[in-house]
Residue, then its C-alpha position, 0 to 999 in steps of 0.5 A: m493501456s498506454w499511459g502516453q495515449g488517450l484514456s478510457p474509464t474502462a480501461f485496464p493494464s494490459d497485465f491485468d488478470d481478472s480472472p476467479r483464483g479460487l482456493k489455491s491462489m490469493r490476491i494481495m493488494f496495497y493502496n494509499c487511500e489518500n487521506l481516508f478521514d471521517p468528518a469528525d473533529d478528534s481532539l487528539k489528532f490534527d485532523e481539523s483540516f477534515t472536518p466541515e469547518g476545515n480547510n478542506h471542508w470535509s463533509k458526510s457527503k465527500y466522506w461517502t463518496k471517498q468510501k464508495h471510490i476506495a471500495k471501487v478500487i478494491s473490487a475492480l482490482g480483484g476482478w472476478e474475485i475480491p483480494a484475499i488481503v488488502g493492505l492500506c495507508e492514510v486511514e484515520n482510524k478503525h471507525v473508517l475501516i468498519n464503515l469501508a468494510y461493512n457499509t459499502n459494496l464490500k460488505k458481502y465479503k465480510y472482510g476481517i479488519v487489523h488495526h491499531e492506533s498509531p502515534d502520528r500527529r495527523g492521525i493517519d495509520v496503516a491497516l489490513l483487510y483479509q478474507k478469512k477463507k483464504f487467511t487465518v490471522l494468528s497474530d498481530t503487532a504494531y511496532n512503534v517507531f521512535f527516532p533516537f535522533d529526533t525524540a519529538g518526531r512521530t510516525r505511522d506504526i509498522l503494522y506486522v501480521k502473522g498468518i496461515a494463507l490458503n490453509t497450507d503455510t505461514l505468511h508475515i506481512f508488514v504494512t508500512h507508510w514511511p515518513s514523507k519528504y515534507g520538510g525536505a527530501f534530503i533531510t527527511i532520508p534518515k527518517r525513512k531509513y531508520v524505518a526500513m532498517k526496522i523492519r529489516s531487523y524484524s524480517d532478519a529475526i523471522l529468517k533467522e528462525n526459519s530461513n524459508a519464511h514467507i514474508i511481504i513487505m508493502g506500503d508506501f515507502n516515500d523513496t523509490p526502489i533505488d533510494e538510500s532507504v530501499t537499498q541500504g536500509l531495507k537492503a531490498k535487491s533487484p529481482e535479477n540480482y539476489k540470493k537466498g535470505d535476501l529481501v526481494n523489490l518486485m517493484y524494481p523492474l516498474s522503476n523506469g520514470i515512465r510509469g509508476t504509483h505516484f505523480y509529481a508536478g513540481p517546480t522542477g518538473n513533472e515525474w511518475s515514481v514507483l513509492d508504493q512497493m512489494v518486497v518479498s523473501t526469496s522463498l516466495l520466488d521458488s515455484n518448489s515453495t509451499l507459497y510462492i508468487k505467480n509469475y514472480r511479479a508484482h503489478i501496478f494497477s493502473a485502471g482508466f477510471l484512476l487516471e486522467q489527463n491534466d490540462k498540459g495532456i499529461i497523464v496524472t493520478n485522478r485524486t481527491f484533492i489537487g492542493m487545497k481544492y477539492h477534485g472528487g477523484y479517488s487517490d494521489h496513488l495507484p495500488v499495487y498487487l501480486d498473486i500468491e499460489k500454493k503448490n499443488 
């Protein structure tokens, strides 16, 4: 689908492969859900906006529409076979994950859930859903983030999940949602860079123990592949320029400004950018490895129903909210994904 032409709700990206993957391959996706809150008020969180009486007038009806939309995205992105691993961010609690996995059309797939409550003041967390027949969880940890230069600051945990993929080898997965630009893009750089450096240190520890370790870092970085937090904090390289032991950003080739995972309409102009990213260890780019990424590529899932034309004729995300106004769409982000195969 061309991003500059008219949209069809049934249109899928030209690089989309919907074929079943079987037991030798698995699809891994990440999606920023855009505020998957339940309508109940949690006295320990600043979630009042997402209650019936709050600014967003969040109701049970809107909540269940949102749940069905997220389930539709996950199903559609899988094609003829559901994604084996689903990384999520902007989910409020385990309750909304249980509803997503067991009270929508996803229920027949019996996803496992990995979630930890984070200290984020708004109450939004990261999480992982997984298909037990393709991924066996060995351990999971939520790494808290405490900024030494802002001891009062709070953000999402870094979720780390270690498991066996395709009954073949260990896969290390980090799911992350870096601090936003709220308060100013420039002054919040140190926070995103700090989270990036923490993830890099955890990855380095894994690679020190096993230089061929399979690592995937996925999340909403709130920065692009060429920003300081990614290139200097995470030290993620482009797929055209890396060496063994590096972390490689598979979204770098897609960061061309023409398309992206998030659309920003601001006073200085309109811009698509790649905020949602997939970064991997070099072992996953080696077809002789036990596990490797199909075609060494990651993808943006830009299905037609996730996009729309705004009143200026510009292609934008089909959002749940536009400002404070309920719009009834899916999310202000597009999902990203990759396919992993095992060596024959």
